[in-house]
N, C-alpha and C positions, 0 to 999 in steps of 0.2 A: 575729481577729474584724473588726477594723478594715478590714483589706485585702480580707476578703470583701466586706464591705458597699460601699467603695468600687468594687470591682469591678462591681458590680450596676449602679453609676450610670456607668461609663467602659466598658464593653464596647460594641464597635462597633455592636451591633445595637439594644442597649438606649438609647445614646446617641443615635441618629439618631431613635428614636422619641420620646425624651423631647425633644429639638430640635423635632421636628416638632410635638408636642403644645403646645410653650410658643409656636410660630410661629401654630398655629392659633389660639391662644387670643388671642394679640394683634391678629388680624383683625377681632375683634370689640370692638376699642377705637378711639377717635378719636384719640387722640394716637401712639399707638403701632403702629397698623396696618402703616404701612411697614416697620417693624422685622420685623412678622409675616409679610408678604410676602419681605423677603431671607432669614428663616428658612427658610420653606417651600421656597424655590428652592434655598437652600442644601442642605436635605435631599435635595430631588429630584435634584439633581447629585450629591451622595453615593450616593443608591441607584443610579444609572446607573453611575458609575465602578465600585462593586462590581459590578454585573452584568456589565459590557460589557469591564473590563479584567482582566488578572492581578494585580491589586493584591495578593491574598492571597499570590500566590507571590512577588512582590517582596518583600514584608514579611518572608516566611519563609526565602527563599534564603541570605541571609547567615547566619542563626542554623544552618541545616541544614549548611552547607559550611564551619563555623569549624573542626570537627573530623573528618577523614577517617577511615574506617574503618582502623584500624592492623593491622600485623601483630603477631600476639600472640606471645611468648615460648614455650619449650617448656615452661616451669615457670611455674604461677600458683599464688599460696598463698591468693587469695580473690577471690570473684565477689559483688558487691552489686548488688541490682537495687532500683530506688526504685518506690514505689507508683505510683499512677494508671491502674492498666491494668484495674481491675475495678470493678464495681458493686454494692457491698455491699447496698445495699436490695434490689434484685432477687434477687441471691443469696438473702437471707435468706427473702424472700417464694416464691421457686420452688423453694427447695431443690436448687438446682444453680448452679456458678458462672457468674457472668455477666462477660463482657469487653466493653471499649469499643474505642474506634478506636487506642488505644495497646497491644493486646495483643501486639505483635510484643515488646514487653519480657519478657513470658512465655516466648516462642518462643526468643529470643534468650538469655535466662536459662537454660532448659534446654538449648541447643545446648552452652553453656559448661559447664554441670554435667555433659554427657557427655564433653565433650573433656577436661575435668580433672576427673576423679573423686576426686583427691585433694584438690583445693581446698575451702576453708572458704565455703560458699554462704549468704549473707545475703539476706533480703528485710527492707524498711524502709517501712513506711507504717502510720499507724494510722487518724485519720479526719479529712478536712480539711472536714467538714461543719459549719455554725453552729450547729445543733440535734443532739444525740443523741451529743456528744462522749464519754459515760460507757458508751455501748452498747456493749456487748463484740462483739454478734454485727453490728454495722455496721463493724466495723474491717476492713481490707482483708486481713489475714491469713487469714482464713477462706476467702474467694473464691480467693486465690492456691494455698492448698493444695488446693483442689479441681481447680482449673486445671491444677496441676503433675501432679496425679495422672492429668488426662485425657491429657497428653501424655508421659506413661511415666517420671516423676520421683516417687521416693519421698518425700513431703513432709516426713516426718520426718529427713530428710537435710539439711533446711535451718534456719537459724537465723532466727527472724522477731523484728523489733523492730515492735512496734504501739501504741506511744504518740505518735509524731510526728505533726504536724499540717501541716508544711509542709518544703520542702526542706531548711529550716536546721537543724530538727530532726531529718531525716532523717540527715545526716553527724554531727550532735553525738551524739544517743541511739545511734547504732550505733557510732561511735567508743566511746562509754562501754562498749558491749555487749561487743564483740568484741578492743578493745584491740590495735589493728593495730602490728606492729613496723615501725619505718623501713627494715629491709631487706627487708620483704617486699613481693611483687609482688600489688597489686588491681587487678582491673578492674571498671569502672563500667558499668552497664547501664541506660539510660534514652532517651528519645526524642532524636533528633538536634536537635529543635528545641529541646529542655531542655537539651542539654547543655553549652552556655557557662556558665549560670548554674549548675549541678550542679558543673561542675568548680572554677569560681570559690569556689563554698562549702566545698568538701573542701580545698583548697588551703589557704582561710582558717583551719580548724580543724587545720590540720598533717596532711592525710591526703593523699599523693599517689597518685594513682589512674591506670590507663589508660583513657582514655574508650573506649568501644565502643557507637557509637550506633547505634539502630535506629528504626523507626518513622519512616519519611522521608514528608513529605507532599507534596514538590516533584518533580519530573523529574530523571531522572539529567542530569547535565552542566550544571545550571540552567537548562534550556529553560521558560519560563513557557507555561502555558495558559490558554485562556478557555474557561470553561465555559457561559457564557451563562445561569446559572443561580442566580438572586440567593439563594435559600436555601443552596446549597452553597458559594457564596463568601462570604456574610456568615459561615457556619460556619467555614470554613477560615480566615478573617482573624481569629477569636477568639483561639486558641492563640498564634500569633506577635506578636500586640499584647499579650497578657498577658505574653510573656516579655520583651518590651523594657522593658514598665513594670517588671517584675520586676528586671531586670538594673541598671535606674537607681535604683530603691527600695534594693536590697539592698547596692549600692555607698555609697549615702547613709548606711544604718545600718551600714557598716563590715562586711557579711557576706562579701562578696567581695573577691578580691584585685586586681581590676582592673574598669573599666565594662565592657568586653568582652573576657573571658577567651578565651585562645588555646591552642594547643598550646604544649608546654613549650620546644620549640626556639625558638618566636618569642619568648617569654618571655625566656629567656637570653641572645638577641640583643639585646633592647630594652635588657636591665640592662648589657650589655658597651657598648652604645652610649652609656648615659648616663654 
């Protein structure tokens, strides 16, 4: 709950508006009007930077390129997809599955299920909402079942974990549910931007996975681009900022194995060098 409340204050769009509001209020004071002018100018510069530079791509690129798409082995024992790709409230209200910008998670999950029909398929995701935690019809598994059915996957062939509220609980609760064995090969499906934190968490709970990133938001080869559209740029900045904050916070809480988790061979080389 605390993390959700703090994000309301530090998300880029909200933060700029809060600073602008504070600056405007100070303009009407005698002693602090000069600070008000500085804050208003700073926010104006921030708005322009977001609108005319590829800052969202610059922030997202290191996250998305941290784990390249791997060559998968011939045999896979399990496939696990992290939640965050559906809109449970709209699904409930409209009576059909509603997906969001991370819908590629579902498509990638379905692709791997077809490729490895013998593998144990698992979806993990409950509700990350501040309110309505106990409402079963606001949990993600119901929307995911419908979305899988629409892409030709039997939803009953998937195991669902629907109690988790964040990525740490995704890994922990799923591990308790399926009890993966050390010799098994599991593939983790989530957004490329979210993969570093996710892999770090799975390693921390003792579950080695093969990262299978999907849902890229930046261009191939790391080429940034300028949209010159403030609304889209500020929206594109939200997720990478959240991930960087999450990486720092989770490392401080001991929930990841490193500050910026990377591929297994990088970690092995670092350990050998130390």
